[in-house]
C-alpha positions in Angstrom: -102.8 49.0 -68.1 -99.9 46.8 -66.9 -98.2 47.0 -63.6 -94.7 46.0 -64.7 -92.2 44.3 -62.5 -92.6 44.3 -58.8 -90.1 43.4 -56.1 -90.8 41.0 -53.4 -92.8 42.6 -50.7 -94.0 45.5 -52.9 -97.5 46.9 -52.1 -100.3 45.9 -54.4 -101.2 48.4 -57.1 -105.0 48.3 -56.8 -107.2 48.5 -53.7 -110.3 46.9 -55.0 -112.6 47.6 -52.0 -112.8 50.6 -49.7 -115.6 52.9 -48.4 -115.4 56.7 -48.3 -117.8 58.9 -46.5 -118.2 62.0 -44.3 -120.4 62.8 -41.3 -122.5 65.1 -43.5 -123.9 62.1 -45.4 -127.3 60.9 -44.3 -127.5 57.3 -43.0 -130.0 54.8 -44.4 -132.9 54.0 -42.0 -131.6 50.5 -41.6 -127.9 51.3 -41.3 -126.3 48.6 -39.1 -123.5 51.0 -38.0 -123.2 54.7 -37.8 -119.6 55.9 -38.0 -119.1 59.2 -36.2 -116.0 60.2 -38.2 -115.0 61.1 -41.7 -113.1 58.9 -44.1 -113.1 61.2 -47.0 -111.8 60.2 -50.4 -108.7 62.4 -49.7 -108.0 60.3 -46.5 -108.2 57.1 -48.5 -106.0 58.4 -51.3 -103.5 59.5 -48.7 -103.4 56.0 -47.2 -102.9 54.5 -50.7 -100.2 56.9 -51.5 -98.4 56.4 -48.2 -98.3 52.6 -48.9 -97.5 52.8 -52.6 -100.9 52.0 -54.2 -102.0 53.7 -57.4 -105.6 52.8 -58.1 -108.7 52.2 -56.0 -112.3 51.1 -56.3 -114.9 52.6 -54.0 -117.4 50.1 -52.8 -120.9 51.5 -52.1 -121.6 51.4 -48.4 -125.0 50.0 -47.4 -125.0 52.5 -44.4 -125.9 55.3 -46.8 -128.4 53.5 -49.0 -128.7 55.0 -52.5 -127.1 58.3 -51.5 -124.5 58.1 -54.3 -123.6 61.8 -54.7 -120.3 61.7 -52.7 -119.0 58.7 -54.6 -119.9 60.2 -58.0 -118.2 63.5 -57.0 -115.1 61.5 -55.9 -115.0 59.6 -59.3 -115.3 62.9 -61.2 -112.5 64.5 -59.2 -110.1 61.5 -59.6 -111.2 59.9 -62.8 -107.8 58.6 -63.7 -107.3 56.8 -60.4 -110.6 55.7 -59.1 -113.6 53.6 -60.1 -116.7 52.8 -57.9 -119.9 51.0 -57.4 -123.1 52.5 -56.3 -126.5 51.4 -54.9 -129.5 51.7 -57.1 -133.2 50.7 -57.0 -134.1 48.0 -59.5 -136.6 50.3 -61.2 -134.0 52.8 -62.2 -134.3 54.0 -65.8 -132.0 51.8 -67.9 -131.0 54.8 -69.9 -129.2 56.2 -66.9 -126.8 53.3 -66.6 -124.6 54.1 -69.5 -124.3 57.7 -68.3 -123.1 56.3 -64.9 -120.7 54.0 -66.6 -119.2 57.0 -68.4 -118.6 58.7 -65.1 -116.5 55.9 -63.6 -119.2 53.7 -62.2 -118.3 50.0 -62.8 -121.1 48.2 -61.0 -124.1 48.2 -58.6 -123.7 46.8 -55.2 -126.3 44.4 -53.7 -125.9 44.3 -49.9 -128.0 41.2 -49.2 -126.1 39.7 -46.3 -128.8 40.6 -43.8 -131.9 40.0 -45.9 -134.5 37.7 -44.3 -135.8 36.8 -47.8 -134.0 37.0 -51.1 -135.7 38.6 -54.1 -136.8 36.6 -57.1 -134.1 37.5 -59.7 -136.0 35.7 -62.4 -138.9 38.1 -62.2 -139.2 41.8 -62.8 -138.1 44.3 -61.7 -134.9 42.4 -60.9 -134.6 40.4 -64.2 -134.9 43.5 -66.3 -132.6 45.5 -64.1 -129.8 42.9 -64.1 -130.0 42.5 -67.9 -129.8 46.3 -68.2 -126.7 46.3 -66.1 -125.1 43.7 -68.3 -126.1 45.7 -71.4 -124.4 48.8 -69.9 -121.2 46.9 -69.1 -121.8 47.1 -65.4 -121.3 44.3 -63.0 -123.1 43.3 -59.7 -121.0 43.6 -56.6 -122.6 41.0 -54.3 -122.4 41.0 -50.5 -124.4 37.9 -49.4 -124.0 35.1 -46.9 -122.2 32.1 -48.2 -125.3 29.9 -47.7 -127.2 32.0 -50.2 -124.6 31.9 -53.0 -125.6 28.5 -54.4 -129.0 30.1 -55.1 -128.0 33.6 -56.1 -125.0 33.0 -58.4 -126.8 30.6 -60.9 -129.8 33.1 -60.9 -127.5 36.0 -61.7 -125.7 34.0 -64.4 -129.1 33.5 -66.1 -129.3 37.3 -66.7 -125.8 37.6 -68.3 -124.5 40.1 -65.7 -121.0 39.8 -64.4 -120.5 39.4 -60.7 -117.9 40.3 -58.1 -118.5 38.5 -54.8 -117.3 40.5 -51.7 -115.3 39.3 -48.7 -114.5 35.7 -49.6 -118.2 35.0 -50.1 -118.8 35.6 -46.3 -117.9 32.0 -45.4 -119.7 30.4 -42.4 -117.7 29.9 -39.2 -118.4 26.1 -39.2 -117.8 25.3 -42.9 -115.2 27.9 -43.8 -113.4 27.1 -47.0 -115.5 23.9 -47.6 -119.0 25.3 -47.5 -121.5 25.4 -50.3 -120.8 29.1 -50.9 -117.2 28.7 -51.9 -118.2 25.7 -54.1 -120.7 28.0 -55.8 -118.2 30.7 -56.3 -115.7 28.3 -57.9 -118.3 27.0 -60.3 -119.2 30.6 -61.2 -115.6 31.6 -61.6 -115.0 28.6 -64.0 -117.8 30.0 -66.2 -115.8 33.2 -66.6 -118.4 35.7 -65.4 -117.5 35.9 -61.7 -114.6 37.3 -59.6 -114.1 36.9 -55.9 -112.7 39.5 -53.5 -110.2 38.5 -50.9 -111.2 41.4 -48.7 -112.0 42.0 -45.1 -110.1 39.0 -43.9 -109.8 40.7 -40.5 -113.6 40.2 -40.0 -113.1 36.4 -39.7 -110.6 34.0 -38.1 -107.2 34.1 -39.7 -107.4 30.3 -40.3 -110.6 30.8 -42.2 -109.2 33.5 -44.4 -106.1 31.5 -45.0 -107.9 28.3 -46.0 -110.3 30.2 -48.3 -107.4 32.1 -50.0 -105.5 28.8 -50.5 -108.5 27.1 -52.1 -109.5 30.1 -54.3 -105.9 30.4 -55.6 -105.6 26.7 -56.2 -109.0 26.2 -57.9 -109.9 29.6 -59.4 -106.5 31.1 -59.8 -105.3 34.7 -59.3 -107.0 35.9 -62.5 -110.4 35.5 -60.8 -109.4 37.3 -57.5 -109.4 40.9 -56.4 -107.8 42.2 -53.2 -109.4 45.0 -51.2 -108.5 46.6 -47.9 -112.1 47.3 -46.7 -110.9 50.6 -45.3 -111.7 52.3 -43.0 -112.4 49.0 -41.3 -115.8 50.0 -39.8 -116.3 48.5 -36.3 -112.7 47.4 -36.3 -111.1 50.9 -36.5 -109.2 50.4 -33.2 -107.6 47.1 -34.1 -107.0 47.4 -37.9 -105.3 50.1 -40.0 -104.2 50.3 -43.6 -100.7 48.9 -42.8 -102.3 45.9 -41.0 -104.7 45.2 -43.9 -101.7 45.1 -46.3 -99.8 42.9 -43.9 -102.7 40.5 -43.7 -102.8 40.4 -47.5 -99.1 39.6 -47.8 -99.5 36.8 -45.2 -102.4 35.3 -47.2 -100.7 35.7 -50.5 -96.9 35.7 -49.8 -95.8 35.2 -53.4 -95.1 38.5 -55.2 -95.8 37.1 -58.6 -99.3 35.9 -57.5 -100.0 39.4 -56.1 -99.0 40.9 -59.4 -101.4 38.5 -61.2 -104.2 39.6 -58.8 -103.4 43.3 -59.6 -103.6 42.5 -63.3 -107.0 41.0 -62.7 -108.2 44.2 -61.0 -106.8 46.4 -63.6 -108.4 44.5 -66.4 -111.8 44.4 -64.7 -112.0 48.0 -63.5 -109.7 50.1 -65.6 -109.7 48.8 -69.2 
């Protein structure tokens, strides 16, 4: 797919990171937030349509653990427009992965930002699981603190699996764009097996998001970046909406040609 020409100020074509859910879905026992509202796939599609976006990627929400039924149903209903990641246990039958890929699943999300101790990716079951993901053409969507990325990204690279790092790599407040996490992401991007999401910038100081975006564009380039709204902005619903997320993106990446290149990156990764 190609996005064609876009005028200055045009919306992005792909929202590479949003969550969809309803109040009927069961929360995981360790859910850090418990939204008391619905943000159904139809709500997200309406937001995208209202603002001129065409394609979207559902990011598995840790709040619901491995309850993937709603995401899979959304992908089945909107197969031409949506892709998604899910949460799986590492002991899942590898034969199931290709079936999931055929249903629009593009990756498995690892939400390790709050883990007290990281798993050993060089030992089973993780080693076998990650290699099986690679064999099935699925990637790892990684949410982890920036300080852990210098350990996690080289370990993931050893398995051959591709990686998409969420939320600028969750930079620390003190180091921001110059921490070890962003250095590790840039090294991984240079290898060609890693992409970085400029998503959820509203969850950090604007100056941090701005500095990280500038460095990622300068050193990794737009072909290694994905933009995502992080709708419905859990815990920030009263201060951020879809229009605000788009406005922030355009402030961070004001050049329309660069935004087109980021769209092409997302289309190539998720829809080809």
